[in-house]
N, C-alpha and C positions, 0 to 999 in steps of 0.2 A: 664292264658296261660298254655297250656299243650304241652308236647313233642310228636309230631306226630310219632316219631320212636318207641314209647313205645308199639305199637301194641294194642291199646285200653285200656290198664290198666290205663294210665293217665286219660283217659276220664271217666272210671269207678270211680276212686278215686275222681275226680272233681264232678261228678254227685252225689255221696254219700254225699260229704261235702256241696254241694249246697242245697240238700234236707234237710239235718240235721241242717245246721247253717246259711243259707241265707247270705253268705259272701258278703261284699262290694268289696273285692279284694281277688283273689285266684291265686296262681301259684303252679303248680304241676310239679316238676322237677325230671327227671330220672337221678340219680347219679350213676347208676350201673357201668358205664365205669370207674369210679374212684376205683372200688372194684373188678375188674376183677382178678380172680384167688385167691381172699381172701376167708376166711371162710364165708360161707353164700352166696357166689356167686353160683347160681344154673345153670349158663351158658345161661340163657334166655336173659340177659341184661335188666331185669325188676325186680330186687330184692331189690334195694336200692333207696330210694326216699326222697325228701325234699318237704314239704308243707309249703308255706308261705301264711297265711290267716289272713284277717281282718274281724271281724264279731261283730255286736252289741250283739250277744249272749255271748260274752266274757266279757262284761262290769261288773266290780266288782268281777270277778273271779280271783283266783290265777293261776299261770302258770300251776300247777299240775291239777287243775280243768279244765282248757282249754284243756290240753293234753288228759284228760280222755274223754271229749266230742268227740274229734277227734278219739281217739282210739275206742270208742264205735261205731261211724259211720263206721269205717273200720275194725271192729273186725274179720269178717271171712276172709278178705284179709290178715290181720296181722297174722292170724293163719296158713296161707298156702302160699299165693303168694308173700307177702312182707316180706323180711328178716329184713330190717332196715328202719326206718322212722324218719327223722329229722323234727322237728316242730318249726315253728316260728309263734306264734299266738298272735294277738293283737286286742284290741277293737279300734273302730274309734277314732281318735284324739290322740292316743298314739304314 
């Protein structure tokens, strides 16, 4: 599920994660409204995100290894368009 008010960035995030990790469940949530006026708020309303993802690709991996896979898939977005990303990553059955 993605947030339609995010102006396409949620869809881009979702597409990247689907291509890289073939998730069985994926939620991309725009949390920017919670950070309005804070450091890192670029005024676009699209700077702070939460990703909740379940993927078989995470089986047997540590939390840090899972986050690295996600960060790799979103690297260029994290370098410019995304200020903060909260990650909830799990393997099926967890």
